[in-house]
C-alpha positions as CSV (number, residue, x, y, z in Angstrom):
1,M,-8.6,268.8,98.1
2,N,-12.7,268.2,97.9
3,T,-12.7,264.9,96.7
4,E,-16.7,265.3,95.7
5,K,-15.3,267.4,93.0
6,V,-12.2,265.7,92.0
7,A,-13.9,262.0,91.4
8,P,-16.1,263.4,88.6
9,H,-13.2,264.9,86.9
10,I,-11.3,261.8,87.2
11,G,-14.4,260.0,85.9
12,R,-14.6,262.4,82.9
13,N,-11.0,262.1,82.0
14,I,-11.2,258.4,82.5
15,Q,-13.9,258.1,79.7
16,K,-12.4,260.9,77.1
17,Y,-9.0,258.7,77.1
18,R,-11.3,255.2,76.9
19,N,-12.9,256.8,73.9
20,Q,-9.9,257.9,72.2
21,K,-8.4,254.4,72.6
22,G,-11.7,253.0,70.9
23,F,-12.1,250.9,74.3
24,S,-15.6,250.2,75.7
25,Q,-16.2,249.9,79.6
26,T,-15.7,246.1,79.5
27,K,-12.7,246.1,77.5
28,L,-10.8,248.3,79.9
29,S,-12.1,246.4,82.7
30,Q,-10.7,243.4,81.7
31,L,-7.5,245.0,80.3
32,S,-7.1,246.8,83.5
33,G,-8.1,244.4,86.4
34,V,-10.5,246.7,87.6
35,S,-14.0,245.5,88.0
36,Y,-16.8,246.9,85.4
37,N,-19.1,248.3,88.5
38,T,-16.1,249.9,89.9
39,L,-15.0,251.4,86.5
40,I,-18.8,252.7,86.1
41,K,-18.8,254.4,89.7
42,I,-15.7,256.0,89.1
43,E,-17.2,257.6,85.6
44,A,-20.5,258.3,86.8
45,G,-18.3,260.0,89.4
46,G,-20.2,258.0,92.1
47,S,-17.1,256.8,93.6
48,K,-16.0,259.7,95.4
49,N,-12.3,258.7,96.5
50,P,-10.6,255.9,93.9
51,T,-7.6,254.5,94.9
52,I,-4.2,255.2,93.5
53,E,-4.0,251.8,92.8
54,T,-7.2,251.7,91.0
55,L,-5.7,254.8,89.0
56,I,-2.6,253.2,88.1
57,K,-4.7,250.4,86.8
58,L,-6.9,252.1,84.6
59,A,-3.9,254.4,83.3
60,R,-1.5,251.6,82.2
61,P,-4.2,250.0,79.5
62,L,-4.9,253.7,78.4
63,E,-0.9,254.6,77.8
64,I,-1.3,257.5,80.2
65,S,-0.2,258.8,83.5
66,V,-2.0,259.1,86.8
67,D,-1.4,262.9,86.2
68,Q,-3.2,263.0,83.3
69,L,-6.4,261.4,85.2
70,L,-6.1,263.9,87.5
71,K,-5.8,267.0,85.6
Protein backbone atom coordinates (compact mmCIF):
# COMPACT_ATOMS: atom_id res chain seq x y z
CA MET A 1 0.00 0.00 0.00
CA ASN A 2 1.32 3.44 -0.90
CA THR A 3 1.66 5.37 2.37
CA GLU A 4 1.76 8.71 0.55
CA LYS A 5 -1.86 8.14 -0.47
CA VAL A 6 -2.97 6.53 2.79
CA ALA A 7 -1.96 9.30 5.20
CA PRO A 8 -3.96 12.10 3.52
CA HIS A 9 -6.97 9.77 3.45
CA ILE A 10 -6.56 9.03 7.15
CA GLY A 11 -6.15 12.73 7.87
CA ARG A 12 -9.38 13.58 6.07
CA ASN A 13 -11.21 10.89 8.02
CA ILE A 14 -9.86 12.11 11.35
CA GLN A 15 -10.95 15.62 10.48
CA LYS A 16 -14.40 14.41 9.39
CA TYR A 17 -15.05 12.44 12.57
CA ARG A 18 -13.51 15.18 14.74
CA ASN A 19 -15.87 17.74 13.23
CA GLN A 20 -18.85 15.38 13.68
CA LYS A 21 -18.04 15.18 17.39
CA GLY A 22 -17.61 18.97 17.58
CA PHE A 23 -13.99 18.67 18.72
CA SER A 24 -11.32 21.22 17.93
CA GLN A 25 -7.85 19.94 17.11
CA THR A 26 -6.78 21.06 20.58
CA LYS A 27 -9.61 19.13 22.24
CA LEU A 28 -8.90 15.93 20.31
CA SER A 29 -5.22 16.28 21.11
CA GLN A 30 -6.00 16.60 24.82
CA LEU A 31 -8.49 13.71 24.86
CA SER A 32 -6.29 11.36 22.86
CA GLY A 33 -2.88 12.16 24.31
CA VAL A 34 -1.55 12.73 20.78
CA SER A 35 0.43 15.95 20.49
CA TYR A 36 -1.26 18.88 18.78
CA ASN A 37 1.56 19.13 16.23
CA THR A 38 1.27 15.44 15.35
CA LEU A 39 -2.49 15.73 14.89
CA ILE A 40 -2.08 18.75 12.62
CA LYS A 41 0.51 16.91 10.51
CA ILE A 42 -1.69 13.83 10.17
CA GLU A 43 -4.77 15.85 9.20
CA ALA A 44 -2.75 17.82 6.65
CA GLY A 45 -1.26 14.64 5.18
CA GLY A 46 2.22 15.64 6.29
CA SER A 47 2.70 12.51 8.38
CA LYS A 48 3.15 9.78 5.80
CA ASN A 49 3.16 6.91 8.27
CA PRO A 50 1.19 7.46 11.50
CA THR A 51 1.68 4.55 13.88
CA ILE A 52 -1.15 2.19 14.75
CA GLU A 53 -0.73 3.32 18.37
CA THR A 54 -1.38 6.92 17.33
CA LEU A 55 -4.42 5.92 15.31
CA ILE A 56 -5.82 3.93 18.25
CA LYS A 57 -5.35 6.93 20.54
CA LEU A 58 -7.17 9.19 18.07
CA ALA A 59 -10.00 6.72 17.40
CA ARG A 60 -10.94 6.24 21.07
CA PRO A 61 -12.28 9.73 21.87
CA LEU A 62 -13.93 9.82 18.44
CA GLU A 63 -15.72 6.57 19.38
CA ILE A 64 -14.79 4.91 16.11
CA SER A 65 -12.61 1.99 15.10
CA VAL A 66 -9.21 2.32 13.47
CA ASP A 67 -10.80 0.58 10.47
CA GLN A 68 -13.08 3.59 10.02
CA LEU A 69 -10.02 5.85 9.85
CA LEU A 70 -8.47 3.65 7.18
CA LYS A 71 -11.53 3.49 4.89
